[in-house]
Structures are given as structure tokens and as C-alpha cells.
C-alpha positions in Angstrom: 96.0 -27.1 -20.6 95.1 -30.6 -19.6 92.4 -29.3 -17.2 90.9 -27.2 -19.9 90.7 -30.3 -22.2 89.0 -32.4 -19.5 86.5 -29.6 -18.8 85.7 -29.3 -22.5 85.2 -33.1 -22.8 83.0 -33.1 -19.6 80.8 -30.3 -21.0 80.5 -32.0 -24.4 79.4 -35.2 -22.6 76.9 -33.3 -20.6 75.3 -31.7 -23.6 75.2 -35.0 -25.5 73.5 -36.8 -22.6 71.1 -33.9 -22.0 69.9 -34.2 -25.6 69.2 -37.9 -25.0 67.0 -37.3 -22.0 64.7 -34.6 -23.4 63.1 -34.7 -26.8 64.5 -32.3 -29.3 62.7 -28.9 -29.7 60.1 -29.1 -32.4 59.8 -32.9 -32.2 56.3 -34.4 -32.6 56.1 -35.4 -28.9 58.0 -32.5 -27.2 56.1 -30.6 -24.5 56.6 -28.3 -21.5 53.1 -28.7 -20.0 49.9 -30.7 -20.5 48.3 -28.0 -22.7 51.0 -28.7 -25.3 49.7 -32.2 -25.8 46.7 -33.6 -27.7 45.4 -36.8 -29.1 43.7 -37.5 -32.4 45.1 -38.1 -35.9 48.6 -37.2 -37.0 48.4 -34.3 -39.4 50.7 -36.0 -41.9 50.2 -39.7 -41.6 46.6 -39.9 -40.6 47.4 -42.5 -37.9 46.0 -42.3 -34.4 48.5 -40.2 -32.5 49.2 -38.6 -29.1 51.8 -35.9 -29.2 52.5 -32.2 -29.5 49.2 -30.4 -30.5 51.0 -28.8 -33.5 51.1 -32.3 -35.1 47.6 -33.5 -34.1 44.3 -33.0 -36.0 41.9 -33.0 -33.0 38.9 -32.8 -35.3 39.5 -36.4 -36.3 39.5 -38.6 -33.2 40.5 -42.2 -32.4 38.3 -42.9 -29.4 39.7 -46.2 -28.2 43.3 -45.0 -28.7 42.8 -41.5 -27.2 40.4 -42.1 -24.4 40.7 -45.9 -23.9 37.8 -48.3 -23.9 36.9 -47.3 -20.3 37.4 -43.5 -21.1 40.2 -43.0 -18.6 43.1 -42.0 -20.9 44.3 -38.5 -21.4 47.2 -36.9 -23.3 49.7 -35.4 -20.7 53.2 -34.0 -20.7 55.4 -36.5 -18.9 59.1 -35.5 -18.4 59.0 -33.4 -21.6 57.2 -35.9 -23.8 53.5 -36.1 -24.6 52.0 -39.5 -23.7 48.6 -41.0 -23.3 48.3 -41.9 -19.6 45.6 -43.3 -17.4 43.8 -40.8 -15.2 
């Protein structure tokens, strides 16, 4: 009985910690690969935003934010989160 309790507690801790490492499904920045990410304007706030393409209006761009002054930034999936990174 005590072993079962310890196992249940260990599994609960694992799932809690796993949720902290990866973004929650459907979050504004969640991704599985680079094609899930985009940069432009957030569809709800109108702010410059790099994240999951479902939340980005790519027809409205923020050039300095999305591509950088030198034009060397791109939206990529980094460990399950969309980020603007230098190429």
C-alpha cells in the first residue's frame, strides 16, 4: 500500500513538472515545428507578436520586431515555444 502511494505521488509530480516545461496545448506560443510559428500582429491585441500562427495576423507586419533592424530574425520553434531568433 505504501509503495502504491509513493508511485502515485511520483507520477503526479512528473505530470506537474512536465506541464511546467512545455507550453500548454493551444497556448499562443505552443509549437511542434518551425512551420507552426509566425511573426506579425497579435490577432486580438494588435501588438507586435511572434507565436503560434493561429494567433498571428501575418498581413500586418512589424518589420523591426519580426525581422530585426539587420533583417536576421525569424520565428522558430524552440523547445516547444515559438520565438524570434537570430539566423
